[in-house]
TORVEX-563816 format. One line per 2 residues: number of its first residue (from 1); for each residue x, y, z of C-alpha. Coordinates in nm, 4 decimals. Example, Ala and Ser with C-alpha at 12.3 -4.5 7.8 and 13.67 -1.06 7.14 Angstrom:
<sites>
1> 1.2300:-0.4500:0.7800 | 1.3670:-0.1060:0.7140
</sites>
This chain:
<sites>
1> 0.0131:0.0095:0.0117 | 0.1454:0.3333:-0.0986
3> 0.2069:0.5741:0.1806 | 0.1962:0.2607:0.4381
5> 0.5612:0.2610:0.4947 | 0.6663:0.4594:0.8301
7> 0.8868:0.7607:0.8016 | 1.2549:0.7311:0.7483
9> 1.5001:0.7566:1.0541 | 1.7914:0.7696:0.8352
11> 2.0106:1.0421:0.9273 | 1.9798:1.3549:0.7119
13> 2.2359:1.5704:0.5863 | 2.1700:1.9455:0.6035
15> 2.5145:2.0922:0.5109 | 2.8518:1.9868:0.4939
17> 3.1537:2.2151:0.4944 | 3.4202:2.0630:0.2795
19> 3.4547:2.2789:-0.0422 | 3.4464:2.6300:-0.1193
21> 3.0894:2.5583:-0.2895 | 2.9730:2.4616:0.0685
23> 3.1144:2.7996:0.2389 | 2.9504:2.9841:-0.0261
25> 2.6173:2.8945:0.0921 | 2.6530:3.0991:0.4188
27> 2.6703:3.4659:0.4861 | 2.8533:3.6117:0.7646
29> 2.7761:3.9100:1.0107 | 2.8921:4.0642:1.3340
31> 2.8407:4.3742:1.5175 | 3.0946:4.5877:1.2902
33> 2.7811:4.6262:1.0506 | 2.6228:4.8597:1.2359
35> 2.8969:5.0448:1.4462 | 3.0711:4.7697:1.6269
37> 3.4537:4.6866:1.6193 | 3.4262:4.3040:1.5753
39> 3.5493:4.0993:1.2905 | 3.4375:3.7904:1.1387
41> 3.5707:3.5356:0.8882 | 3.4175:3.1735:0.7330
43> 3.6380:3.0414:0.5080 | 3.7608:2.6752:0.3958
45> 4.0280:2.5680:0.6295 | 4.2409:2.2997:0.4183
47> 4.4760:2.2291:0.6851 | 4.2471:1.9824:0.8503
49> 4.2643:1.7494:0.4906 | 4.5652:1.4865:0.5461
51> 4.7545:1.3147:0.2818 | 4.5771:1.0296:0.1126
53> 4.8831:0.7974:0.1883 | 4.8421:0.9019:0.5767
55> 4.6300:0.5962:0.6124 | 4.2997:0.6148:0.8303
57> 4.3410:0.7006:1.1759 | 4.0847:0.5349:1.4157
59> 3.9061:0.7469:1.6797 | 3.9864:0.6040:2.0477
61> 3.6234:0.7010:2.1702 | 3.2978:0.8052:2.0530
63> 3.3959:1.1601:2.1452 | 3.7126:1.1364:1.9291
65> 3.6199:1.2216:1.5812 | 3.8554:1.2120:1.2934
67> 3.8234:1.4432:1.0109 | 4.0492:1.4024:0.6979
69> 3.8893:1.6369:0.4774 | 3.8784:2.0372:0.4551
71> 3.6329:2.1672:0.6818 | 3.4871:2.5271:0.7863
73> 3.6587:2.7562:1.0080 | 3.4755:3.0488:1.1774
75> 3.6800:3.2921:1.3439 | 3.7544:3.6540:1.4085
77> 3.8044:3.9044:1.7157 | 3.5466:3.9678:1.9547
79> 3.5403:4.3357:2.0654 | 3.2836:4.5081:2.2932
81> 3.3733:4.8596:2.2032 | 3.1998:5.0537:1.9430
83> 3.2851:5.3379:1.6901 | 3.2831:5.6997:1.8317
85> 2.9644:5.8703:1.8970 | 2.7854:5.5272:1.8883
87> 2.8377:5.4688:2.2762 | 2.5388:5.4051:2.4421
89> 2.3518:5.3533:2.1393 | 2.4395:5.0036:2.0177
91> 2.5723:4.7104:2.1756 | 2.8737:4.5501:2.0525
93> 3.0343:4.1947:2.1237 | 2.8777:3.9267:1.8396
95> 2.9236:3.7648:1.5386 | 2.8111:3.4957:1.3476
97> 2.7152:3.2886:1.0003 | 2.4132:3.1533:0.8625
99> 2.2952:2.9720:0.5659 | 2.1472:3.1596:0.2926
101> 1.7807:3.1471:0.1950 | 1.7664:2.8964:-0.1157
103> 1.4984:3.0513:-0.3994 | 1.3887:2.8090:-0.6651
105> 1.1494:2.8685:-0.9680 | 0.8595:2.7181:-0.7228
107> 0.9556:2.8656:-0.3942 | 1.2270:2.8659:-0.1104
109> 1.3771:2.5284:-0.0530 | 1.3472:2.4408:0.2985
111> 1.4166:2.1195:0.5007 | 1.1864:1.8637:0.6715
113> 1.3348:1.7351:0.9705 | 1.0003:1.6355:1.1563
115> 1.0941:1.2758:1.1492 | 1.4274:1.3501:1.3482
117> 1.4842:1.4374:1.6972 | 1.8107:1.5755:1.7511
119> 2.0365:1.8489:1.5044 | 2.3716:1.7299:1.5018
121> 2.6726:1.9430:1.4456 | 2.9931:1.8143:1.4091
123> 3.2473:2.0930:1.5269 | 3.6143:2.0984:1.6576
125> 3.6686:2.2195:2.0387 | 3.5530:2.5987:2.1698
127> 3.7807:2.8410:2.1524 | 1.3966:3.7338:1.0416
129> 1.3946:3.8636:1.3680 | 1.2298:3.5390:1.5133
131> 1.5180:3.2895:1.5778 | 1.4706:2.9525:1.7430
133> 1.7829:2.9265:1.9324 | 1.9966:2.6767:2.1784
135> 2.3448:2.6944:2.3454 | 2.6375:2.4739:2.2191
137> 2.7880:2.2811:2.5184 | 3.1003:2.1356:2.4479
139> 3.2350:1.8040:2.5715 | 3.5935:1.8793:2.4669
141> 3.8363:2.1393:2.5225 | 4.1445:2.0314:2.3580
143> 4.0696:2.1494:2.0111 | 3.9687:1.8138:1.8867
145> 3.6576:1.7114:1.7107 | 3.3254:1.6149:1.8382
147> 2.9574:1.5344:1.7620 | 2.7071:1.7870:1.9230
149> 2.3682:1.6806:1.9488 | 2.0944:1.9119:2.0507
151> 1.7062:1.8018:2.1019 | 1.4880:1.9878:1.8601
153> 1.2347:2.0237:2.1460 | 1.4949:2.2278:2.3589
155> 1.5336:2.5230:2.1054 | 1.3468:2.8476:2.2362
157> 1.2006:3.1193:2.0283 | 1.3738:3.4765:2.0422
159> 1.3043:3.7807:1.8934 | 1.5999:4.0231:1.8747
161> 1.8148:3.8103:2.1064 | 1.5262:3.8102:2.3830
163> 1.2985:3.5287:2.4834 | 0.9579:3.5335:2.3454
165> 0.6868:3.5178:2.6593 | 0.4581:3.2583:2.4923
167> 0.6571:3.0085:2.3589 | 0.5487:2.7978:2.0732
169> 0.6562:2.4671:1.9250 | 0.9185:2.4778:1.6223
171> 0.7696:2.3926:1.3175 | 1.0117:2.1400:1.1929
173> 0.8451:2.0875:0.8533 | 1.0018:2.4085:0.6669
175> 1.3649:2.4747:0.8258 | 1.4793:2.7766:0.6119
177> 1.8235:2.8861:0.7471 | 2.0478:2.7497:1.0393
179> 2.3376:2.9308:1.1639 | 2.5925:2.9886:1.4746
181> 2.6483:3.3153:1.6770 | 2.8751:3.3793:1.9079
183> 2.7449:3.6816:2.1647 | 3.0457:3.8020:2.3498
185> 2.8387:4.1025:2.4657 | 2.6284:3.9080:2.6965
187> 2.9136:3.7905:2.9028 | 3.1308:4.0567:2.8636
189> 3.4008:3.8586:2.7364 | 3.6156:3.9772:2.4117
191> 3.9345:3.8229:2.2793 | 4.0218:3.5936:1.9424
193> 3.7658:3.3020:1.8686 | 3.7591:3.0054:1.6599
195> 3.5068:2.7261:1.5627 | 3.5713:2.4423:1.3290
197> 3.2982:2.2618:1.1624 | 3.2406:1.9743:0.9435
199> 2.8782:1.9142:0.8915 | 2.5236:1.9771:1.0174
201> 2.2714:1.6363:1.0214 | 1.9166:1.5791:1.1520
203> 1.9437:1.2441:1.3392 | 1.7521:1.0498:1.5919
205> 1.8182:0.8762:1.9124 | 1.9875:0.5671:1.7702
207> 2.2367:0.7938:1.6272 | 2.3447:0.9814:1.9360
209> 2.6651:0.8676:2.0669 | 2.6292:0.9855:2.4202
211> 2.3295:1.1417:2.5853 | 2.4942:1.2080:2.8863
213> 2.6060:1.5624:2.7698 | 2.2093:1.6420:2.8051
215> 2.1903:1.6502:3.1521 | 2.4926:1.8729:3.1898
217> 2.3910:2.2329:3.3599 | 2.6513:2.4911:3.2739
219> 2.8273:2.6160:3.6127 | 3.0066:2.9289:3.7307
221> 3.3722:2.9065:3.5647 | 3.3470:2.6237:3.3408
223> 3.3875:2.6154:2.9480 | 3.0107:2.6360:2.8906
225> 2.9564:2.9898:3.0257 | 3.0232:3.1541:2.6774
227> 2.9492:2.8631:2.4185 | 2.8395:2.9704:2.0658
229> 2.4733:3.0327:2.0120 | 2.2818:2.8251:1.7242
</sites>
């Protein structure tokens, strides 16, 4: 019977960051666009690609991800100062990148992730006005690659950076864009930042390598105090 099959739970790749064409699908922005002094860059990092004769390197644990290909690199300088004359008028300290809208002859291309429970981002360690946001909590702080899993149900609706009082469930049938931002102004922190990213996928619980990270709560003085925001 047509339509009788259960929805597919196979992991769905939304974006990869392994070529210049992949990187060109994303736009960047920072407070310098409105009078701040931060900088932002998003480019292909070919240093993560190892020679083909280097052989396969096996991961020693589920958190130890091996990436032998070019990857995206999000980096720059986070600064809280603003240009002269704009003090008290604007707030500095943010930078980010987001996928560009994908227009077609038949309307804008969107992604349906309603059959998946988690957004999975493969990253290296930390160093419209309505947005669904979630903080990124890293388990590594040694610059190694890891998969970060975020339950779709845990995203919150925001408007201009503030929580919307009346929360509604994310409409996962039509995801328009995905991006990552660093909000230094919220925590009063400035300095250089860098984040590597290899892929963004939609997955289910059977694909999550470790759910213990979901139970961790950020505490004072940990690396989770100033994570990027999705």
